[in-house]
GUDREN-76290 format. One record per residue: x negated, y, z of N, C-alpha, C in turn; residue number from 1. Coordinates in pm, whole numbers. Last residue first. Example, Ala and Ser with C-alpha at 12.3 -4.5 7.8 and 13.67 -1.06 7.14 Angstrom:
SITE    n_xx    n_yy    n_zz   ca_xx   ca_yy   ca_zz    c_xx    c_yy    c_zz    n
SITE   -1285    -225     708   -1367    -106     714   -1290       3     787    2
SITE   -1319    -569     780   -1230    -450     780   -1320    -330     780    1
This chain:
SITE    n_xx    n_yy    n_zz   ca_xx   ca_yy   ca_zz    c_xx    c_yy    c_zz    n
SITE    1624     159     544    1742     235     581    1760     208     744  176
SITE    1523     -57     434    1417      51     615    1527     145     619  175
SITE    1725    -184     302    1626    -270     427    1572    -225     521  174
SITE    1762     -48     120    1824     -90     228    1788    -109     307  173
SITE    1506     -77     -27    1590      35     -18    1637      69     106  172
SITE    1573    -311    -150    1486    -331     -94    1535    -167      67  171
SITE    1811    -351    -374    1818    -392    -189    1705    -400     -35  170
SITE    1678    -185    -530    1763     -27    -430    1799    -149    -299  169
SITE    1378    -369    -520    1521    -216    -569    1527    -208    -469  168
SITE    1430    -675    -522    1312    -607    -523    1383    -479    -566  167
SITE    1472    -925    -252    1524    -772    -352    1394    -709    -373  166
SITE    1300   -1209    -103    1338   -1031    -110    1411   -1033    -213  165
SITE    1361   -1537     -44    1350   -1446     -65    1403   -1321     -94  164
SITE    1554   -1616     274    1473   -1653     128    1450   -1495     129  163
SITE    1387   -1509     660    1470   -1500     576    1462   -1545     405  162
SITE    1101   -1534     733    1222   -1574     822    1355   -1597     719  161
SITE     865   -1602     654    1006   -1541     551    1076   -1595     680  160
SITE     546   -1707     819     659   -1748     697     757   -1674     742  159
SITE     306   -1479     899     456   -1595     913     524   -1624     839  158
SITE     -16   -1375     864      61   -1406     818     191   -1507     863  157
SITE    -347   -1296    1000    -264   -1421     944     -87   -1382     944  156
SITE    -564   -1053     793    -408   -1147     894    -325   -1247     843  155
SITE    -816    -873     803    -770   -1009     774    -664   -1059     916  154
SITE   -1084    -650     661    -943    -706     797    -933    -778     749  153
SITE   -1401    -509     644   -1314    -576     597   -1198    -592     734  152
SITE   -1442    -156     664   -1448    -241     732   -1376    -364     607  151
SITE   -1762     -13     422   -1566    -112     508   -1629    -126     566  150
SITE   -1904     312     542   -1946     182     541   -1752      72     548  149
SITE   -2020     550     230   -1936     507     358   -1932     301     394  148
SITE   -2145     644      58   -2217     586     125   -2153     523     254  147
SITE   -1987     856    -139   -2046     900       6   -2075     778      71  146
SITE   -1886     807    -368   -2100     780    -345   -2087     866    -186  145
SITE   -1843     424    -196   -1955     503    -289   -1821     690    -375  144
SITE   -1796     201       9   -1772     283     -12   -1834     414    -123  143
SITE   -1969      37     147   -1925      20      -7   -1850     118     -16  142
SITE   -2240      74     340   -2239     189     197   -2157     168      70  141
SITE   -2143    -227     352   -2244    -120     433   -2260     -40     292  140
SITE   -1858    -418     512   -1955    -392     360   -2058    -274     400  139
SITE   -1832    -605     794   -1845    -506     766   -1922    -539     631  138
SITE   -1517    -868     880   -1708    -804     867   -1675    -640     817  137
SITE   -1278    -816    1016   -1411    -983    1068   -1521    -922     963  136
SITE   -1117    -634    1251   -1162    -659    1143   -1280    -780    1176  135
SITE    -706    -767    1230    -875    -791    1290    -982    -733    1161  134
SITE    -403    -768    1222    -526    -729    1170    -588    -694    1277  133
SITE    -145    -641    1332    -154    -729    1364    -318    -788    1307  132
SITE     -15    -371    1348      46    -470    1214     -51    -597    1288  131
SITE    -190    -226    1426    -163    -270    1563     -59    -352    1377  130
SITE    -451    -231    1315    -489    -317    1396    -320    -333    1491  129
SITE    -357     -69    1112    -374    -164    1062    -397    -272    1154  128
SITE    -396     132    1267    -230      96    1171    -262       2    1222  127
SITE    -583     186    1314    -514     186    1412    -434     129    1390  126
SITE    -783     254    1067    -741     138    1151    -674      69    1232  125
SITE    -562     522    1018    -572     351     970    -572     257    1026  124
SITE    -769     685    1179    -600     650    1169    -519     561    1172  123
SITE   -1064     607    1123    -934     502    1326    -836     548    1272  122
SITE   -1197     626     874   -1079     653     963   -1016     578    1033  121
SITE   -1475     523     872   -1467     698     926   -1276     785     886  120
SITE   -1483     278     756   -1556     303     863   -1522     428     914  119
SITE   -1224     224     532   -1292     305     552   -1304     318     726  118
SITE   -1144    -117     455   -1081      29     537   -1187     109     555  117
SITE   -1028    -369     241   -1091    -271     346   -1041    -145     425  116
SITE    -799    -643     359    -796    -531     301    -952    -452     366  115
SITE    -621    -985     379    -695    -889     331    -666    -745     347  114
SITE    -404   -1199     465    -354   -1056     383    -530   -1023     413  113
SITE    -254   -1510     465    -335   -1463     471    -359   -1314     423  112
SITE     -95   -1626     307     -49   -1661     461    -137   -1608     520  111
SITE     224   -1620     108     107   -1547     128      38   -1607     297  110
SITE     497   -1683       6     392   -1779      33     264   -1715     113  109
SITE     624   -1398     -90     497   -1478    -238     436   -1528    -159  108
SITE     669   -1285     109     811   -1368      -8     755   -1423     -88  107
SITE     493   -1218     220     547   -1311     278     678   -1411     208  106
SITE     375   -1013     -16     272   -1087      86     425   -1239     204  105
SITE     629    -816     140     606    -845     -44     470   -1012     -14  104
SITE     546    -778     346     760    -860     304     718    -935     185  103
SITE     327    -650     325     389    -710     346     471    -827     380  102
SITE     515    -413     246     361    -510     187     384    -621     174  101
SITE     627    -281     413     657    -314     246     639    -451     157  100
SITE     478    -266     571     577    -286     565     580    -355     535   99
SITE     381     -30     403     205    -101     464     370    -278     491   98
SITE     560     155     431     497     108     294     405     -17     320   97
SITE     569     237     702     718     177     593     645     112     466   96
SITE     358     293     740     431     245     752     498     179     685   95
SITE     368     568     534     218     422     535     283     293     649   94
SITE     565     680     660     603     709     554     418     592     479   93
SITE     558     787     968     557     666     902     558     597     810   92
SITE     466    1010     967     556    1075     945     684     925     933   91
SITE     206    1125     858     236    1107    1028     396    1115    1094   90
SITE     198    1263     577     166    1226     707     182    1243     852   89
SITE     249    1466     417     393    1368     486     355    1324     559   88
SITE      51    1698     375     222    1673     400     290    1634     444   87
SITE    -140    1440     223    -117    1545     327     -34    1584     420   86
SITE      67    1165     102      20    1328      45      -3    1378     184   85
SITE     -73     870     159      25     923     137     -34    1077     151   84
SITE    -130     552       9    -181     716      19     -73     764      45   83
SITE    -339     212      -3    -241     290      62    -274     461       3   82
SITE    -445     -62    -249    -493     110    -222    -395     100    -129   81
SITE    -465    -344    -197    -536    -282    -265    -569     -97    -227   80
SITE    -453    -651     -23    -410    -492      -2    -453    -393     -91   79
SITE    -480    -934    -104    -574    -797     -88    -431    -690     -99   78
SITE    -388   -1286     -54    -342   -1160     -55    -435   -1021     -57   77
SITE    -354   -1613     -28    -431   -1499     -42    -354   -1395     -72   76
SITE    -231   -1882    -164    -196   -1820      -9    -238   -1686      30   75
SITE    -105   -1859    -479    -253   -1832    -370    -218   -1765    -206   74
SITE      91   -1847    -602     114   -1992    -562     -53   -1987    -428   73
SITE     -30   -1576    -774      75   -1695    -790      61   -1831    -752   72
SITE    -223   -1384    -660    -197   -1465    -745    -166   -1609    -714   71
SITE    -204   -1059    -586    -225   -1200    -514    -137   -1309    -615   70
SITE    -200    -750    -413    -200    -855    -559    -233    -960    -466   69
SITE     -35    -408    -361     -37    -537    -295    -103    -649    -436   68
SITE      11     -36    -238     -15    -164    -375     -34    -334    -291   67
SITE     120     218    -262      93     139    -188     142     -40    -333   66
SITE     158     597    -178     230     461    -295     152     342    -228   65
SITE     373     888    -194     279     754    -128     323     649    -172   64
SITE     550    1120    -263     469    1114    -179     399    1008    -110   63
SITE     614    1198    -542     618    1026    -512     490    1150    -403   62
SITE     930    1399    -645     798    1368    -578     758    1205    -566   61
SITE    1247    1392    -884    1154    1364    -729    1019    1319    -737   60
SITE    1369    1759    -947    1291    1597    -982    1236    1527    -864   59
SITE    1597    1850    -664    1556    1855    -822    1463    1712    -822   58
SITE    1593    1828    -422    1542    1972    -459    1458    1915    -621   57
SITE    1586    1469    -316    1598    1677    -271    1491    1714    -346   56
SITE    1366    1243    -221    1524    1236    -323    1603    1385    -317   55
SITE    1099    1186    -269    1136    1295    -261    1311    1236    -294   54
SITE     927     860    -251     976     940    -324    1010    1080    -295   53
SITE     740     565    -220     794     705    -223     795     826    -263   52
SITE     649     280    -469     625     441    -383     715     495    -314   51
SITE     464      -2    -418     534      31    -386     528     145    -427   50
SITE     315    -270    -687     314    -140    -619     400     -55    -610   49
SITE     210    -562    -678     291    -536    -608     261    -389    -591   48
SITE      29    -760    -926     -10    -721    -895     238    -668    -760   47
SITE      38   -1003   -1141      -8   -1055    -963      36    -915    -862   46
SITE      70    -904   -1342     132    -973   -1342     117    -972   -1143   45
SITE       1    -521   -1393     -80    -607   -1316      90    -785   -1314   44
SITE      27    -240   -1441      75    -316   -1466      94    -475   -1492   43
SITE     -56    -130   -1229      76    -155   -1238     141    -221   -1372   42
SITE    -357    -212   -1261    -280    -279   -1152    -117    -247   -1129   41
SITE    -400     -51   -1507    -386    -160   -1504    -312    -217   -1324   40
SITE    -358     209   -1392    -228     149   -1517    -289      20   -1485   39
SITE    -604     198   -1251    -422     172   -1163    -389     183   -1251   38
SITE    -826     150   -1431    -808      90   -1330    -694      86   -1271   37
SITE    -757     362   -1622    -668     286   -1649    -685     220   -1570   36
SITE    -781     624   -1403    -625     561   -1458    -641     465   -1546   35
SITE   -1003     489   -1156    -994     550   -1231    -789     567   -1323   34
SITE    -988     599    -792    -995     516    -866    -984     618   -1033   33
SITE   -1191     817    -529   -1089     734    -664   -1072     625    -766   32
SITE   -1385     915    -435   -1388     754    -496   -1243     761    -524   31
SITE   -1345    1169    -322   -1469    1123    -420   -1479     996    -441   30
SITE   -1091    1206    -282   -1164    1310    -396   -1287    1221    -426   29
SITE    -835    1065    -243    -950    1031    -233   -1055    1126    -341   28
SITE    -616    1212    -247    -617    1112    -127    -752    1067    -121   27
SITE    -571    1320    -521    -620    1402    -378    -605    1359    -174   26
SITE    -605    1120    -630    -750    1240    -675    -753    1309    -545   25
SITE    -394     978    -549    -458     977    -574    -677    1028    -539   24
SITE    -187    1193    -663    -212    1151    -547    -337    1067    -497   23
SITE    -159    1155    -936    -278    1322    -906    -256    1263    -712   22
SITE    -151     876   -1003    -326     907    -998    -279    1062    -940   21
SITE     117     925    -949      31     831    -860    -197     859    -867   20
SITE     185    1055   -1191     229    1085   -1064     128    1009    -896   19
SITE      71     868   -1427       7     993   -1358      31    1069   -1181   18
SITE     211     596   -1316      97     602   -1326      38     790   -1260   17
SITE     518     604   -1381     413     648   -1210     286     701   -1202   16
SITE     520     385   -1548     509     570   -1626     512     584   -1541   15
SITE     500     184   -1413     404     202   -1492     446     346   -1557   14
SITE     619     203   -1101     662     109   -1287     544     218   -1313   13
SITE     681      63    -751     657     160    -874     715     118   -1002   12
SITE    1068      43    -626     924     -51    -679     840      33    -778   11
SITE    1055     273    -345    1137     184    -448    1010     118    -539   10
SITE    1162     444     -54    1148     372    -128    1152     302    -222    9
SITE    1350     820     -50    1285     665     -41    1154     536    -114    8
SITE    1389    1089     168    1269     991      83    1329     854      57    7
SITE    1574    1201     343    1519    1269     211    1422    1194      78    6
SITE    1475    1141     650    1526    1156     565    1489    1283     429    5
SITE    1215     877     670    1249    1007     678    1359    1093     570    4
SITE    1260     590     642    1167     651     630    1268     790     673    3
SITE    1224     293     894    1265     384     900    1220     454     780    2
SITE    1176       5     978    1093      82    1007    1161     191     869    1
């Protein structure tokens, strides 16, 4: 999976909070996480957050982000969130972000990954299914205040075929 020209993938930093929160509110206007929740995720030793940002036309702008949570030694992980700016959707950015999260899960020795997705989001559901995720449950009225159900999805992971993966520029090179 490769990103379009002018974009790069990198590990998220706590200093990205304002940009991530802008995209969080734009992507999830009725049920966005709070800044304190997102900050806790960015600082968590159990989390792995990545962003896609522009590399052209001045200061970088975050156009996508995603996060994974897994406790050390636990064979289970949860995809916490994934979002892509509306004007950058349909370009494969979500797939690159999701691929990176699953790669990190494998590097951490995770065997199963879980996530929740809105029942009214067929585009995301299709992407997750393409990665081998299957719906295993429904959480009624999970997304508030909209009252939209959540599909709980799960996938089993195969072990990595290579050693521990790098973080940072080396990860970018994998996606080019």
